[in-house]
C-alpha positions as CSV (number, residue, x, y, z in Angstrom):
1,X,0.0,0.0,-0.1
2,X,1.3,3.4,-1.0
3,X,0.6,6.5,1.1
4,X,1.4,10.2,0.4
5,X,1.8,12.7,3.2
6,X,1.6,16.3,2.3
7,X,2.4,19.0,4.9
8,X,1.8,22.6,4.6
9,X,1.1,25.5,6.9
10,X,-2.6,26.7,7.0
11,X,-2.9,30.2,8.6
12,X,-6.6,29.9,9.3
13,X,-7.6,26.4,9.9
14,X,-11.2,27.4,10.5
15,X,-11.5,28.8,7.0
16,X,-9.4,26.0,5.4
17,X,-11.3,23.0,6.8
18,X,-14.8,23.5,5.1
19,X,-13.0,24.0,1.7
20,X,-11.0,20.7,2.3
21,X,-14.2,19.0,3.1
22,X,-16.2,20.4,0.1
23,X,-13.5,19.4,-2.2
24,X,-13.7,15.7,-1.4
25,X,-15.8,14.5,-4.3
26,X,-13.2,16.2,-6.7
27,X,-10.3,14.5,-4.9
28,X,-12.1,11.1,-5.2
29,X,-13.0,11.6,-8.9
30,X,-9.3,12.1,-9.5
31,X,-8.1,9.0,-7.7
32,X,-7.8,10.0,-4.1
33,X,-8.9,7.2,-1.7
34,X,-9.5,9.6,1.3
35,X,-7.8,12.3,3.1
36,X,-7.1,13.2,6.8
37,X,-6.5,16.3,8.6
38,X,-3.6,15.6,11.0
39,X,-3.4,19.1,12.4
40,X,-3.0,19.6,16.2
41,X,-5.8,22.1,16.1
42,X,-8.1,19.4,14.8
43,X,-7.1,17.0,17.5
44,X,-7.8,19.4,20.4
45,X,-11.5,19.9,19.5
């Protein structure tokens, strides 16, 4: 099984997350099998 990890800084996680979620169908249509938000901010909620 292959995996790809992409790390980048997101200045405003609250604004970024809804866009990431809304883009899920496009990611899957182009071959993505899923995505995870591994940010520390996400885990604290």
